[in-house]
RODO-2510 file (C-alpha; in nm, 4 decimals, decimal comma):
residues 169
     n   res          X          Y          Z
     1     m    -6,4531    -0,3947    -6,8087
     2     k    -6,1915    -0,1634    -6,6638
     3     p    -6,2626     0,0057    -6,3284
     4     q    -6,2352     0,3495    -6,4911
     5     d    -6,5203     0,2560    -6,7287
     6     f    -6,7717     0,2185    -6,4460
     7     i    -6,9142     0,5098    -6,2485
     8     v    -7,1402     0,4975    -5,9447
     9     t    -7,4614     0,6780    -6,0314
    10     e    -7,7281     0,8197    -5,8042
    11     d    -7,9623     0,5248    -5,8638
    12     l    -7,7108     0,2959    -5,6901
    13     l    -7,6849     0,5017    -5,3710
    14     a    -7,8396     0,3650    -5,0553
    15     s    -8,1572     0,5432    -4,9530
    16     k    -8,1725     0,7831    -4,6604
    17     d    -8,3866     0,5237    -4,4821
    18     s    -8,1160     0,2585    -4,5254
    19     r    -7,8516     0,4998    -4,4042
    20     f    -8,0575     0,5838    -4,0936
    21     i    -8,1168     0,2139    -4,0238
    22     n    -7,7415     0,1576    -4,0682
    23     y    -7,6721     0,4247    -3,8084
    24     l    -7,9138     0,2769    -3,5548
    25     l    -7,8101    -0,0858    -3,6072
    26     d    -7,4390    -0,0001    -3,5916
    27     l    -7,4945     0,1377    -3,2422
    28     i    -7,5627    -0,2176    -3,1180
    29     p    -7,2091    -0,3561    -3,1715
    30     q    -7,0581    -0,0273    -3,0558
    31     y    -7,2458    -0,0419    -2,7262
    32     a    -7,1552    -0,4093    -2,6989
    33     m    -6,7863    -0,3219    -2,7425
    34     f    -6,8190    -0,0562    -2,4713
    35     f    -6,9859    -0,2935    -2,2241
    36     v    -6,7343    -0,5699    -2,2957
    37     m    -6,4498    -0,3247    -2,2356
    38     v    -6,5987    -0,2024    -1,9058
    39     y    -6,6687    -0,5598    -1,7937
    40     l    -6,3130    -0,6594    -1,8899
    41     f    -6,1741    -0,3741    -1,6790
    42     f    -6,3916    -0,4881    -1,3868
    43     f    -6,2844    -0,8518    -1,4361
    44     i    -5,9157    -0,7549    -1,4460
    45     g    -5,9683    -0,5556    -1,1253
    46     e    -6,1332    -0,8513    -0,9538
    47     i    -5,8557    -1,0902    -1,0545
    48     t    -5,5637    -0,8624    -0,9740
    49     g    -5,7143    -0,6646    -0,6883
    50     d    -5,6044    -0,3473    -0,8708
    51     y    -5,9051    -0,1330    -0,9572
    52     t    -5,7085     0,1445    -1,1295
    53     l    -5,8830     0,0925    -1,4643
    54     n    -6,2270     0,0857    -1,2992
    55     n    -6,1517     0,4048    -1,1095
    56     y    -6,0211     0,5672    -1,4274
    57     i    -6,3446     0,4879    -1,6141
    58     a    -6,5613     0,5977    -1,3193
    59     e    -6,3821     0,9323    -1,2891
    60     l    -6,3845     1,0247    -1,6576
    61     s    -6,5018     1,3728    -1,7394
    62     t    -6,7575     1,4352    -2,0105
    63     v    -6,4743     1,5080    -2,2537
    64     g    -6,3050     1,1831    -2,1555
    65     e    -6,6275     0,9888    -2,2087
    66     y    -6,6668     1,1410    -2,5551
    67     a    -6,3028     1,0649    -2,6365
    68     m    -6,3472     0,7019    -2,5343
    69     w    -6,6719     0,6704    -2,7297
    70     y    -6,5155     0,8243    -3,0426
    71     a    -6,2156     0,5916    -3,0105
    72     l    -6,4453     0,2872    -2,9959
    73     m    -6,6520     0,4210    -3,2854
    74     f    -6,3356     0,4760    -3,4914
    75     v    -6,2078     0,1231    -3,4199
    76     y    -6,5441    -0,0337    -3,5069
    77     y    -6,5880     0,1450    -3,8386
    78     f    -6,2226     0,1285    -3,9425
    79     v    -6,1837    -0,2431    -3,8753
    80     m    -6,5194    -0,3485    -4,0213
    81     e    -6,5079    -0,1305    -4,3328
    82     n    -6,1390    -0,1977    -4,3926
    83     v    -6,1765    -0,5751    -4,3740
    84     t    -6,5218    -0,6318    -4,5287
    85     h    -6,6157    -0,2870    -4,6703
    86     r    -6,9354    -0,3297    -4,4710
    87     t    -7,0485    -0,3015    -4,1131
    88     f    -7,2945    -0,5142    -3,9190
    89     a    -7,5798    -0,2894    -4,0340
    90     k    -7,4651    -0,2824    -4,3957
    91     y    -7,5000    -0,6611    -4,4029
    92     v    -7,8603    -0,6238    -4,2848
    93     t    -7,9473    -0,3486    -4,5366
    94     k    -7,7431    -0,5095    -4,8178
    95     t    -7,5252    -0,2053    -4,8726
    96     i    -7,1500    -0,1659    -4,9210
    97     v    -6,8869     0,1105    -4,9264
    98     v    -6,7277     0,1679    -5,2673
    99     l    -6,5269     0,4267    -5,4578
   100     h    -6,6634     0,6321    -5,7489
   101     n    -6,5780     0,3497    -5,9911
   102     g    -6,7514     0,0779    -5,7894
   103     e    -6,4231    -0,0680    -5,6637
   104     k    -6,3561    -0,1396    -5,2980
   105     p    -6,1848     0,1435    -5,1076
   106     k    -5,8252     0,1171    -4,9941
   107     p    -5,7316     0,1337    -4,6225
   108     k    -5,6356     0,5016    -4,6658
   109     d    -5,9882     0,5810    -4,7894
   110     i    -6,1431     0,3953    -4,4954
   111     l    -5,9072     0,5732    -4,2545
   112     i    -6,0216     0,9120    -4,3877
   113     r    -6,3837     0,7952    -4,3762
   114     s    -6,3507     0,6759    -4,0154
   115     f    -6,1828     0,9968    -3,8965
   116     s    -6,4442     1,2066    -4,0804
   117     r    -6,7195     1,0440    -3,8747
   118     m    -6,5836     1,2303    -3,5729
   119     i    -6,6844     1,5691    -3,7116
   120     p    -6,9426     1,7178    -3,4769
   121     l    -7,2920     1,7134    -3,6279
   122     n    -7,1827     1,4672    -3,8991
   123     g    -7,5194     1,2964    -3,8570
   124     l    -7,6991     1,6110    -3,9705
   125     s    -7,5055     1,6112    -4,2982
   126     f    -7,7516     1,3506    -4,4287
   127     l    -8,0315     1,6061    -4,4394
   128     g    -7,9124     1,7135    -4,7849
   129     v    -8,0842     1,6077    -5,1040
   130     k    -7,8643     1,3091    -5,1916
   131     g    -7,8377     1,1610    -4,8440
   132     k    -7,4614     1,1614    -4,8631
   133     g    -7,2862     1,2390    -4,5360
   134     w    -6,9715     1,4391    -4,4822
   135     h    -6,7762     1,1225    -4,4094
   136     d    -6,8780     1,0021    -4,7576
   137     s    -6,7911     1,3280    -4,9325
   138     i    -6,4595     1,3852    -4,7554
   139     s    -6,3389     1,0293    -4,8181
   140     k    -6,4831     1,0256    -5,1725
   141     t    -6,6694     0,7033    -5,0991
   142     y    -7,0266     0,5940    -5,1601
   143     v    -7,2635     0,3633    -4,9776
   144     v    -7,4552     0,1731    -5,2429
   145     n    -7,7088    -0,1052    -5,2640
   146     i    -7,4976    -0,4133    -5,3343
   147     d    -7,7589    -0,5899    -5,5488
   148     r    -7,8095    -0,2882    -5,7769
   149     l    -7,4310    -0,2358    -5,7986
   150     e    -7,3658    -0,5947    -5,9075
   151     a    -7,6569    -0,5868    -6,1540
   152     k    -7,5325    -0,2643    -6,3135
   153     k    -7,1758    -0,3962    -6,3372
   154     r    -7,3019    -0,7197    -6,4928
   155     t    -7,5189    -0,5292    -6,7415
   156     q    -7,2328    -0,3007    -6,8412
   157     l    -7,0004    -0,5977    -6,8911
   158     e    -7,2599    -0,7790    -7,1015
   159     l    -7,3080    -0,4680    -7,3169
   160     e    -6,9338    -0,4466    -7,3727
   161     l    -6,9279    -0,8093    -7,4847
   162     i    -7,1900    -0,7590    -7,7580
   163     g    -7,0297    -0,8249    -8,0935
   164     v    -6,7054    -0,9564    -7,9445
   165     t    -6,6192    -1,3001    -8,0736
   166     p    -6,4614    -1,5400    -7,8314
   167     q    -6,0950    -1,6080    -7,9037
   168     e    -5,9836    -1,9668    -7,9196
   169     d    -5,6510    -2,0644    -7,7734
***
């Protein structure tokens, strides 16, 4: 089966419930990253006696706090989805990020997807009928149920093999 022969259909898409659970569960490692970073800054200050980083964090404006949060969010999603095509939450909900043909996205696609998450009110984009967010649409990626995806690929391959005789070497 060639990748262009397979197309992700609506029945493979992760449900809105799964997507919402993904959002909530992915906050856990993001907050953990934030607390580790703040603790690391404090630890560096204690060791060196230079509290510049601590003071910088303490004096951040609201815009600065948002910028730092978005930077951490970008790093989390870009690294996780680029390396495994899944995040912590997607492992729990058994979902994965794929392209329209069921193949794994390239780093460029994940980069676009990660930057698109920074659009204000991106979370509200899931209120549409299909439960596909702007970061999905802009990057032309899909979040699908991994079990249904593999089953459909396997079924399509088996259908293509009907009537084909095995070649002997």
